[in-house]
N, C-alpha and C positions, 0 to 999 in steps of 0.2 A: 351671141352669148349672155346680152342683159337677158333678155328672156329666159335664158337658162338657168340664173341667178335668180332672179323672181322665182320659177318654179320648185328650186333646192331651200329658198329661205321659206315661203310660205308653209310646207310642212315642218320646217325647225321650230317656226313663232308657233306652231299650233300644238305640238308634242311638248316642244319645253314648258308652253303655258300651262299646259295641262297637268303636267307632272309636277311642275312646279306649286301648284294650286293645291295639289291632292297630298303632298308632301308636307307643304304649310298647313293645310287645316285638319287635317286629318292623321298624319304620321308622326310631324316634329314636334307636337304637343302631346303626345302619349304618355300617361305614367305608368311607370314601369311597376312590374307585379313585386309582391312580399318578397320574393326570392333577390331580389335586386337591393333591398333595405339595407344602409349600413346601420348597424347597431346600435350607433349615438341617437340615433331618430327616435328612439323607445324613450330617451329621458324627456322628463317635464323640465320646461323652461327655467331656469335659473334667475332671482330677482331676488336682489337684498336693497335694503334703502342705503340713500346715497346721500354721503356729506357734501357732495359738491358746490361750489357756490354757481348762480345764476352769470352767464357768459354770454357774450354776443359774438354773430357770426354775420360773415354778408353773403349774401347771395343774390346776383341779378342788381338791381341798383337798390335795395334794400338792408337795410340794418337788421337782424333778430335776434332777440333776446333768446336764450335758451334755459330754462329751469329745472332742471336734471331735480328726477325726483328718487329713481332706483336705478341700480346696477341691473343690466339686465343681455341675458345671453338663451341661445334658443338655436337646437337642432330641428330641421326639419324640411318638409318635401316641399315645395313651390304649386299648387294645384291650377292657381291661377293668377294672371297681374296686370298692371293697370299703369302705364308710361304717364305720368302729370302732363308730359309736353305732347299727346296725342293732341291733333288736329281737332277733335271732337270733344275735348274737354275743355267745356264752357266757364266752370267755376273755379280751376285753377287760374286760369287768365283772369278771369273777374279779380277774385282776391289777391291779386299778384302774387302767388303763392311758388315759388322758384324754388325756394328749400326741400319742397315734397317731392323727390326724384320721381318715387316708384312705390304703388302699393304692391305686394305678394301677400296673397293667401297660402297659408302654411298647415299641415299635418303632422301630426306627431303620436306616438306613444301609441294608445288602443287602434287607433283610427286604420294604421298600418297596419299592427298585426293581424287585425280580421280582415284588411285589404276590403274593406266596407266601401271606400273610395271610387274602384273601381265599377261599381254598380250605380254611382251617383255621377252630379253635372256641376260644374263650378263655373262661374264667371262673377268678371270684375266690373265695378262701374268705377264712376270717379270718386268716389269714397266707401264703398261698400263693395263687401265680398258675398255673393249669394251661392247658396247650396240648392239643390235640389234631389229629393228623393223620389225614385220610381213605386215605392208603395211604403206602407205603414212597418213591414218586416224590414226593410233596411234601414228607415227611420230609428228603430227601435235599437240597431246595433251602431251609430253613430251618437259618437260622443263630442258635444260640442265643445266641452272643455280641452280636448284634445286636438283644438283647430284656431287659428286666429287670422284678423287681417291688420298687416303692419304698414303704416305709412314711414318711409323710410326716408329720415333727411340725412344729407352728408354734403361736406365740401371738400373732404379730401378727394386729389382727383384720383388715384388709387381706387379709393372705396367705391367712389362714384362707376368709375369703369366696372366695376366687378360687380357690379348692382345692374347696371347695363344689361350685363351681359349674359346674366342667368337670366334661363326661361322654363316655363312649365314644365314640370316633371323632374328637375334636376333637386338633387341634395345640398342644401346649403344649412350653413354656421353664419351666424351674424353676432355680434355683442357692440356694447354701447351703454344707453340708459333710456329709460323711460323719462319723457319729457313733455312739457308744456312750452310752446314756442308763440311768441308774438311778435308784430310791429305795430308804431305806434296808429291806434284805432281799428287794431284785428289782432285776436288769438286763439290758440286753440288746443285744449287739451286731449288727455289721453287717459285711456283706461290702465289702472294698477291690478284688473283682475281677470285669469281667465273663466272664471264660472259667470260673466256679464253676456249680456247678449243685447242687437238690437241699435239704435242709434246711440253715439258713444263709448261702444264696446271696442273698438278699434286701438291697436296698442299705437302709439307713437314714438319712433324710435331715434336720437341722435345716433347715428352708425358711426364707429370708430374701426371695425375690423367686420370684411365679410369674402365669406371661401366657398367657392361652390366645390362642394368635396366629393359629389359624383353627377355630369354631366347623362343625359337621357337621352335616346334617340338619335346619337351620334350619326349613325349612318344616313339615316334620312334629314339629317344637319345639313349634311355635306349635298346630298341630293338635289336637295334644294336650295342651297348657295351656288350648286354648278347650272342647276338648270336656272335658277333667275339672271346669273350672268349671262348664259346663253341667250335669254329671252332679250333681254337689254340691248346686246350685240347685234342678233339678227333683226331684231325690229330698228334700230338706227341704220343697219346694212341696207334694210330695206326700204326705209324713207329716203336713204342718200340715192338709189339709184332712180327711185319714182322723180327725186326732185332735178337729178343729174341729167337723166335720161329719160323725160316723161312722154316720150311719141314710141318707145321701143319695149 
């Protein structure tokens, strides 16, 4: 019976692992087509001068000073993202920046209307959104002013949960303020224009509201979840059998 269980678990492990990897890397983060784009995402981001005074928030062991510059709201589609808590993120750990919980690269407007994003690749680093063009023709159709990388700051639990739940391909809305933030001995600024590029062109947003308007790839995300669950359970059962019955 133990031998039979091992024989059953091996193909389950292999199948669950293979399907999980395929769903995770190739399907769960696919960008939706133009026909699935909500009309709100063709709008420009809204930005109005802010009169709010600087205020303090706590994150981790530090107290940060937030200096609001503009009220800000944006409808966009996530094309890439990066969690600041990722194990390989060296800079956030060194700088003790726990307030910046996630970066999201988003597109809106003409870049969604002409579907140029379907011919491109996007990748997020610790602080930067990279986009890659396959050729000059695609580059000529991509509007760099209709895309941005957003460093999202938040302290409200519900807002943090919504931000963490969002994934590549999701269409989202968020609002808050473009802000500089700091703690004693360290500070970070923000872009206040969509027309700048390069270092310092990212928007730093203290988020007060975050909504996932439309999730992408729901079917494949479920497949990913179920296969991950099956993989973990079958792996633990397999290890248990090997330890419990080493000679069978």
